[in-house]
N, C-alpha and C positions, 0 to 999 in steps of 0.2 A: 597241456599248455600250448601256446603259440609260439613257433619256431621265431628265434632271434632273425631280423632282417640279412639276408644275406651281404656280405662285402664285396663291393664293384673294386677290384684291383686295376680293371685297365684304365678306367676314368680317372684313377688317383695319378697312376704312372704317365700316364699320357698329359695330364694338365701341366703346363710349363711353368705355373706358379706354383708347383711343387716341388722344391728344392732340396729337402733333406726328408729322407725317410729313415724313420729310427725303429730296429725291431729290439724289443726288451722284454725280458719274461726272467723266469728263475732259470738256472742252469740245467742242461740234458732236455729241452723241450724241442729243440731244431733251430734253435735262431740262426745258426750258421748257414744252414742248408736254405732255410727263408728267405735270409738277405742275398745269397748268392744267388738263387731263382728269380727273385724280384730283380735283382740289379740285372742280370741276363734278360728276361723279357722286356725290361723297358728298354735297354739298349736294341735290342731287334725289334723295337716299335720305334727307332728313330733317336732316343734320348742318348748325350753324351753323359755315359754314368762312371762313379768310382764307387767302388766296394770296400769300406774299412771296417776288417775283420781284427778282433782282440781274442779270436780264438786258437788257444797252444796247441790244438791237435793237427792244426796245418791242412785241414780236409779242404778248405777253398781253393787251396793252392792244386791238389791233386784233380779235384773235380774240373777246375779250369784248363789243366793241361799245360801247368806252369811248375817248374821244379820247385822253387821256393818261393815265398813272399817275404818282402823285409819293408821298410818305412818309407820307401819310393814308389809311387804308383807304376804298375804294370800294364801294359796291354795285353788282352787277353785275346787271342786267335780263334779265328772259326765261328764269330759272332755272325749271324744272317741278318741280312737288312742293313739300312744306312747308319744307323748309330754306332757307338764307340762302348766300350766294356774294359775298365781298367781296376784293377784289385791291389790292396797292398795289406799287410798286417801289420798293426801295432808294434814297434819297437821301444817299449816304455824308457828305457834308459837313454836311447839316440834321442827320442824327442825331447827330453829333460836337455841333454847336451845341446839340440838346436836352441832352444829358449836362454840358456848361459851364453851361447857364443852369440845369440841376436842381440843380447841385450847389457853385454860387458864389452870392454874392450879385451885386445888379446892377451894382453899380461894378467888381466883379472880374471880371464874364461880360464885360461891353463892354470892357475891356484887352484882354480874352485874345481876345475874338473878332476885334479889331482889328488883332490882332499878325501881322505879316508872316510869321514863322515857324510859327503855329499854322494860317495858312491854308493854306500849302504843306502842313504835316503833314495837315490835315482832308481836302485834296482830293485829294492821291495819294501816300502815305506808304507804301512797301512793307508789305503786310499791313492797313491800315487800312480796305479794303473787307472783306475777313474778319471783322475784329475787330466792323466796325457790323452786319454782317449777324447776328452772335451777338447782337451788342447788341440790335437791334433784336426779335431773336426774343425775349428774356427780356422786354423791355418788353411786347410783346403777350401773352405768356403771364401774365406778372402782372395783366395787366388784366383778364384771366378772360371777356372780352366775346365770345370764340368757344370752343368747344369742339371743334376741329380746325384746327389749324395746318398748312400745308402748305408747304415751303419749297424753294424753287429755288436750290442753291447758286450760287456764284459762277463765273463762267467762269473758268477758270484753267489753266496750263502741266501742273500736277497736281491732281489731285483732294484730294490730302493736304492742300494749303495750306489748305481750309477748316477742318481741324482743327488745324493746326501754326501760323499764321500769328496767329490772335488771340492766343495765347499767346505768341509771339515779340514782338508790339508790345505786350501788357501786361506781360511781361520789362521791355523797353527802357522803357516809360514809369515803370516802379517799380524801375529797376536803378540800379545803381552809375554809369552814363554822367550820368544825372538828377541823381543824388547831387551828383555831381562838380559839375554848372554849379549847383545851387542853393547850394553852399558859399558863392561869390564874394558871390553875393547877399545870404546873409548876414550874411556879414564886412563888406561893404560899403568904400566907400572907394577909395584907391589902390591898399590892401595887397589888397582884392578882385580888383580890375581886373587888377592883378599877377598873381594867383595864376589868375585865371582866362585870361590870355592864356598862362602858362607849361603849367597844363594841358592848352591846347585847341590849341597850336601844333602838334604833331604829328599830330592827328587833323583840324585842318580849314585845314591848312597851303595846299592849293589852293584851297580856296574864300577862304582869306582873300586870298590874294593875287589874287582875281577880285572879289569884293565887298566886300574891305578889312575894317573892323571894324565896320561897319553890320550884318553878318550877326551876328557875336558879341552886340552889343548886343539883337538881336532876339531871340535865342535866352534871352539872361540875362533879360531883362524878360519872355520867356513864362514860363520856369520860374519866376522870382519870381511872378508871376500865378497860376501853376497848384500853388505850393507844398501847399495843404490839399488837393487833389483827386487828387495822384498816389497814393496809396493805394487808393484806388477800382479803379483800372483791372483792375490783376490779380484782385483779388476778385470784381469785376462778371463777367470772363472766366472764372474758375474756377467761379462759381456755373453758367452758363450751360452750362459744360461737362458740370458734373453732372446738369443738367437733360437733356442728350443722352443722359445713361447711365441714363437713368430709366427705369422700365416702360411709361410711355405714350407712348414716344417710338418710332419704327420707321424705320430707316433702309431705304431703297429706292435700291442701287447700278444706276445706270441706263447702258447700253452698247451700241453696235452689234457686229455678228457681223464685227468686224474685228481683227486681232490686237493691234494697238496698244489698242484701246478696250477689249478684254477682258484684255490683258494690267495695264492700268490698273485695270478692276475688281477683276481678281483683288489685287492689291497692298491696294486699299481695304478688301475683305473682310476680307484677314489684318489690319489695320489696326484695324478695329471689332473683330474678336473679341480682339486685342491690349489692346485700351481698355474691353472689357466693355460695349460700343455696341451695342443690339438690332437686328440684321440681319432684317427681313422678308422680302427676297428681290433676286432679279435682274431687272429689267426690260429686254429684249433687243429694240432697236428696228431697223425696217429689216431685216427677215428677209426675203428673198425665196422665194417659192414655186412650185409646177408644180401642175396638173391633169393632167399627163401624165409623172409621175416614173417612170412602167414604162418609156418610150422613153428610154433612155440617150445620153448625149452619143455614144458611140462607135455606135450604132446609127443615130443621127441623122445624123451625119456621114457615113457608110458609105453610107445612102440618097442623102444629097445628091451624093455621089461618082459612085453609079450614074446619078442621073437626068442630069449633065452629062455622064457617058461616052456616055447612049444620049439623047442632046439630041431625035433626030429619032424617037423611040418615040411612039406612042399617049399623050397626057397621061394618057389613064384607064386605062392600063394600070400595073401594078406599084407602084401606091401605097396600096390598101389597109391596108397596116399603118403608112403614116405620114398618111392623112388619116381623119378620121371625118365622115361627110356631108357630104364635099367642102371640110372646114375643116380648117385646120390642128389637132391636137390639144392643142396647148400654151395651153390660154387658162385657167388655175387662177387662185387668188388671188395677190395678188404683182402683180410687174411685171417687164417685162424689164430688163435692165441697161440706164441711162443712158449715152447717147452725147453725152460733150461738156458735158454738165450740171453734174459734180463730185458726184452724189450724188443722194439725195433724203431725205423727211422721212416719219414715219409719222402724217401729216396729213389724210387725204382721203380717200374710196372709192377702189379700184382700178379703172383701166380696163379694158375688154376687148381693149386692145392692138393694135397694127399689124397682129399676124396676123388678126384679125377682120376688119379695113378691106381687109386685101390679100384674105382669101379672099371677101369678099364681092363684090369685083370679080372674082373668077374666076369666082363662082356666077353672076353677072349677064351672063357673058360679055365683059364689057369687055376680055379678054384672050383671044383667039380662035385667035391662031397657038399650035399645040402647044409650039413649043420656049420661047414666052415664058412659059407656064404652068409649063415643067419649072423654067426658071430661076427663077420664083417662089417654086416649090416647092422647090428645092434651097437659094435662099436663107433661108427660114422656117426650114427645118428645121436650117441653120447657127445662128439665132437661137436656136432652141430647144437647140441644143448648147451654144451658151456660157450660156444661162442654167442648164442641169444642170451646169455646170462650176461658175459661182458657187454654185449650191446645195452642191454637193460640198465647196468650198471653206470656206464658211460651217458647212458643218456640223463638218468636221474641227476647226474653230478653236474652236465652244461643245463639242465632245467632250473639247477639251483643256482647258478649263474647268470642263467638269464633273467630268473627272479628280481636277483640283486641289481641287472644292469640290463632291463629291456631296451637300452637305448643303445646299447653297443651291437653295430653290424658284426658278424662273425663269416669267417670264411674256414669253411673244413678240408682237410687233406686225408684221403683215405691212408690208413696202417698200410705199410711197404716195408719188404724186406730187404736188409743191407743198407750200405751207403752209397751213396751218388759217388762215380768214379769218373763222369763224363759229363761235356756241356749235354748231352742228350739229356741224362737224367733229371740235371736241371731244367731243362726245358721243358720235362715232362711236368715238373713240379709245380712250374710256372704255369703250364696248362691248366692244372688242377685247382690251383689257385685262382685262375681267372673264370674256371669253368663251374661256376658255384649254383648245385642244385640240391633238392630236398635228398639228404642222407638217405643211401638205399635202406639203410636198418633202422630209420628213424621208427619209434612205435606210436 
């Protein structure tokens, strides 16, 4: 099957018309690292960049040499070139507070901010994080202080939540439910409370039993104070949604070469197309590779079995096909499948691998017993076979995605050990994103 067209990252970042880059995808696929690496690369190519992350792990601050990130963009030191890089992490509640303070008079704002129902809503109501991410994006864009905004979308069960949740929350805050709650506040008196209790009895029966009438009073007070603000929530959400559809926005779908992650990526590609949102391409992280792809898993396993059967054979005989200059040949880019670590991140230069250390031991004479050398060689051949099986599985997964969406350009980043801990690591990831070549392990 023909490989997907490579994704040209640098032209995308260099284009002054590109004002927003949104890194989206399911959780745990490297969105935060990708967003940070793109932001750094764009800054070092002359752009004035702010990276907005919603990642609670705070890896971004650590890799950029900042003690902590908050709701205020902070300049990152150590950026090479003429550009600037700023970074911030969404404070969901603080962003909600800023909306209240900006659209209500001081007295009403104080009443809202101190209301228990508002505090619960702003801290963890379903969809609030995604809504506030969109709200903050709109605020950053309106300030026009940066010529490129890179957004790391919220981690969630479904990548589609980033597009759906803001509208759901906006509809809730501007919808019939809120208007129902506003009616008794406007009516006032006992009639109002009677109406409220009747209208809310079915919806809040369980909570009413647990919390009594206090919950309903908090909700009523909140609604009364927010009366003049409700109409703006959905308006702002719709405005930011249109901003995401504008030509100056580019979506990058981030995934790993795994079935679930690429299936989610395919859903997102289809959704972006349905909503007429500009898709730049797919970033595929944690792609394994091998410098010895010509040695198939089958041949490696067969050679290993042969060495096991002929354990007493001279260790120098019969291994020319599997060894080069006395070393196991599988030493390419990427890394062997992790054992017991649960995966890897595209976040640091690749090690030479355990094969190098073992072969060095063999070359130095550390293992002088012929049978032990054969066992070591057989074990390394089996490691290579496992890697080639991983490569084949990943290739099949990529091929299925490409068959469904051949029009989507792809940038692949090799699987690397550990997390990024400094700008050098982010810079290396940016270089790998920009330097797209045929994967070393392509079959």
